[in-house]
C-alpha positions in Angstrom: 7.4 47.3 -31.5 9.2 44.5 -33.2 12.2 45.0 -30.5 9.4 45.0 -27.4 8.0 41.8 -29.0 11.6 40.4 -29.1 12.5 41.6 -26.0 9.0 39.6 -24.5 10.1 36.7 -26.1 13.3 36.4 -24.5 12.1 37.0 -21.1 9.5 34.6 -21.4 12.4 32.3 -22.6 14.6 33.0 -19.7 11.5 32.2 -17.2 10.8 29.1 -18.7 14.5 28.0 -18.6 15.2 29.5 -15.5 14.0 26.2 -13.4 16.3 23.7 -15.6 19.4 26.1 -15.4 18.9 26.0 -11.4 18.7 22.4 -11.3 21.4 22.2 -14.0 23.9 24.6 -12.0 22.9 22.5 -9.0 23.9 19.3 -10.3 27.0 20.6 -11.8 28.1 22.2 -9.0 27.3 18.8 -6.5 29.0 16.7 -8.9 32.4 19.3 -8.9 32.6 19.1 -5.3 32.3 15.3 -5.5 34.9 14.8 -7.7 37.1 17.4 -6.1 36.4 15.3 -2.7 37.6 11.8 -4.4 41.0 13.4 -5.8 41.9 14.7 -2.3 41.2 18.3 -3.2 38.6 19.0 -1.0 39.5 16.7 2.0 37.8 16.9 5.4 41.0 16.6 7.1 44.3 17.4 6.2 45.6 19.7 3.6 44.6 19.1 -0.3 46.5 16.7 -2.3 45.9 15.4 -5.6 45.4 11.6 -5.5 44.1 8.9 -7.6 44.1 6.4 -4.8 40.1 6.5 -4.2 39.9 4.9 -7.8 43.1 2.8 -8.0 42.6 0.7 -4.5 44.8 -2.3 -4.1 41.9 -4.6 -3.4 39.9 -3.4 -6.7 36.4 -3.0 -4.7 35.5 -0.4 -6.9 35.9 -2.7 -9.9 33.9 -5.3 -8.3 31.2 -3.1 -7.4 31.0 -1.8 -11.1 30.7 -5.2 -12.4 28.1 -6.4 -10.0 26.3 -2.8 -10.5 26.4 -3.1 -14.3 25.1 -6.6 -13.8 22.1 -5.8 -11.9 21.4 -3.3 -14.1 21.5 -5.2 -17.5 20.0 -7.7 -16.1 16.9 -6.1 -14.8 16.5 -3.6 -18.0 16.8 -6.4 -20.3 13.8 -8.5 -18.2 12.2 -5.3 -17.6 12.2 -4.3 -21.5 10.9 -8.1 -22.9 7.9 -8.2 -20.1 7.0 -4.7 -21.1 7.2 -5.0 -24.7 5.4 -8.2 -24.5 2.6 -6.6 -22.2 2.0 -3.9 -24.5 1.5 -6.1 -27.7 -0.8 -8.1 -25.5 -2.4 -5.0 -24.4 -3.0 -3.8 -27.9 -4.9 -7.0 -29.4 -8.2 -6.3 -27.5 -9.9 -3.4 -25.4 -10.4 -5.8 -22.6 -6.7 -6.7 -22.3 -5.6 -3.0 -22.2 -8.4 -2.3 -19.5 -6.3 -5.5 -17.5 -2.7 -3.9 -18.5 -4.0 -0.4 -17.0 -5.5 -1.8 -14.1 -1.9 -3.8 -13.3 0.0 -0.8 -14.0 -1.8 1.3 -11.7 -1.5 -1.0 -9.3 2.3 -1.5 -9.8 3.9 1.9 -10.5 3.2 3.8 -7.3 4.4 0.7 -5.1 7.7 1.9 -3.3 10.6 0.1 -4.4 11.1 -0.4 -0.7 7.7 -2.1 -0.3 8.4 -4.4 -3.4 12.0 -5.8 -2.1 10.4 -6.6 1.2 7.5 -8.3 -0.8 9.5 -10.1 -3.3 12.1 -10.9 -0.2 8.9 -12.6 1.8 8.1 -14.4 -1.6 11.5 -15.7 -2.6 13.4 -16.2 0.3 14.5 -19.7 1.9 11.2 -20.5 3.8 9.4 -18.0 2.0 5.8 -18.0 0.6 7.4 -19.6 -2.7 9.2 -22.4 -0.9 6.2 -23.3 1.1 3.6 -23.4 -1.3 6.3 -25.9 -3.3 6.7 -27.9 -0.2 10.5 -27.7 -0.2 11.8 -29.2 2.3 14.9 -26.8 4.5 18.0 -26.4 3.1 17.1 -27.0 -0.5 15.6 -23.9 -1.5 18.0 -21.9 -4.0 19.8 -18.7 -2.4 17.7 -16.2 -4.3 17.9 -13.7 -1.7 21.2 -12.4 -0.3 22.7 -15.3 -2.1 26.0 -15.2 -4.3 24.2 -14.1 -7.7 21.6 -11.0 -7.2 18.7 -12.7 -8.3 15.9 -11.3 -6.2 17.2 -7.6 -6.8 17.2 -8.3 -10.6 13.6 -10.0 -10.2 12.3 -7.0 -8.0 13.7 -4.3 -10.6 12.2 -6.2 -13.8 8.6 -6.5 -12.2 8.5 -3.1 -11.1 10.3 -1.1 -14.2 8.3 -3.6 -16.6 5.2 -1.7 -15.6 6.7 1.7 -16.5 8.2 0.3 -19.8 4.6 -1.2 -20.5 2.9 2.0 -20.1 5.1 3.9 -22.0 5.3 1.8 -25.0 1.4 1.1 -25.1 1.0 4.8 -25.0 3.1 5.2 -28.4 1.7 2.2 -30.0 -2.6 3.4 -29.3 -2.0 6.3 -31.1 -1.0 4.8 -34.6 -0.5 1.2 -34.5 -4.1 0.0 -35.5 -4.3 2.1 -38.7 -0.6 0.9 -39.9 -1.7 -2.8 -38.9 -4.8 -2.2 -41.4 -2.7 -0.8 -43.6 0.1 -3.6 -43.6 -3.2 -6.6 -43.4 -4.6 -4.9 -46.6 -1.3 -5.5 -48.4 -1.2 -9.1 -47.5 1.6 -9.0 -44.7 0.7 -11.6 -41.8 0.9 -11.2 -38.1 4.7 -12.4 -38.4 5.1 -9.8 -40.9 3.4 -6.9 -39.2 5.2 -7.1 -35.8 8.5 -7.2 -37.7 7.9 -4.5 -39.9 5.3 -2.1 -38.0 4.9 -3.1 -34.4 9.0 -2.9 -33.6 9.2 -0.1 -35.6 7.0 2.2 -34.2 7.6 0.6 -30.5 11.7 0.7 -30.9 12.3 4.5 -30.1 9.8 4.6 -26.9 11.0 0.9 -25.6 14.8 2.4 -26.0 14.0 5.6 -24.3 12.1 3.5 -21.4 14.6 1.1 -20.9 17.6 3.7 -20.5 15.5 5.3 -18.1 15.1 1.7 -16.3 19.0 1.2 -16.3 20.1 4.5 -15.2 17.7 4.6 -12.4 18.5 0.7 -11.5 22.1 1.7 -11.5 21.8 4.6 -9.0 19.3 3.0 -6.8 20.3 1.7 -3.5 17.5 0.3 -1.1 16.7 -2.9 -3.1 20.3 -4.1 -3.4 20.7 -3.3 0.0 18.1 -5.4 1.4 17.8 -8.6 -1.3 21.6 -8.4 -2.4 24.7 -10.4 -1.1 26.8 -8.8 1.9 29.6 -9.1 -0.6 30.2 -8.0 -3.1 28.3 -4.7 -2.8 27.0 -2.5 -5.7 28.0 0.8 -6.5 25.4 2.6 -4.5 25.1 0.4 -1.3 29.1 0.6 -0.9 29.2 4.7 -1.5 26.4 5.2 1.0 28.2 2.8 3.7 31.6 4.5 3.0 29.8 7.8 2.8 28.1 7.1 6.6 31.3 5.5 8.0 32.5 7.1 11.2 36.2 7.0 9.7 36.6 10.4 7.5 39.2 8.6 5.4 37.0 6.6 3.4 35.0 9.7 2.2 37.2 10.0 -0.8 36.4 6.3 -2.1 32.5 6.8 -1.4 32.8 10.0 -3.7 34.8 7.7 -6.4 31.9 5.4 -6.1 29.5 8.2 -6.9 31.4 9.7 -9.3 31.7 6.2 -11.1 27.6 5.5 -11.0 27.3 9.3 -12.4 29.6 8.5 -15.1 28.0 5.2 -16.1 24.9 6.4 -16.1 25.5 9.5 -18.3 27.3 7.0 -20.9 24.1 4.9 -20.7 21.8 7.8 -21.4 24.3 9.0 -24.3 24.2 6.0 -26.0 20.5 5.4 -25.6 20.0 8.9 -27.3 22.4 8.0 -30.3 20.5 4.5 -31.0 17.1 6.1 -31.0 18.2 8.8 -33.1 20.0 6.1 -35.5 16.6 4.4 -35.1 14.5 7.0 -36.1 17.0 8.2 -39.2 16.6 4.6 -40.4 13.0 4.7 -40.5 
């Protein structure tokens, strides 16, 4: 009887874990094939030959693209985290504010990033809606779209992802914040003390995980940077896609090197976020 129960438990565990294992197998296989192509061990033409040329190109494009991608991901994540946290705190202030935030998040989250990028482009471009509303003369508006700095890219990601972060943080605070605040108020804590010692510790794990997801997503996203970003330099996803779709098959290892670099940065960011959240939970 016990053996039958244990066997049934194992089978149930395998059934539940099978989709995860299948996805993991596909991801590991894809990354392995990508790494082999980037190293010249699985070429589309010619004989296999180990080479790190795709990672050490003489023009330094990989390093430049990596720096730009990190700038976009870090800047948009920081802005989204601040905006999401502020929105969550405001939403916890009153039921009316919570309903308003829910309505705004419900309207923002389903909007595709491509549609959001087009809207931000029409708003911030030279001759766009914002410059017309402010009455700027032609040529005086700053280059927010496709300029030297990826300003419009960062703002679009921050706007879209702040709704996601606000939703996650609000869901976390809604279950425990009121009772903790009431207890802290009874003990004589003011509003600043309650925010510092109650709200922030409760929100930090959710805020950290949501920010990590935002960072990883913006690091590997393609369409917004392609539509709103500068023509040169290009971030990693844009350059990888351009090289991958090129008719010159000799650029395929460079495209794979861009993809592997993006995946490595995303994995490092996710690992750092998990360690930070665990340490934060331990301090609490």
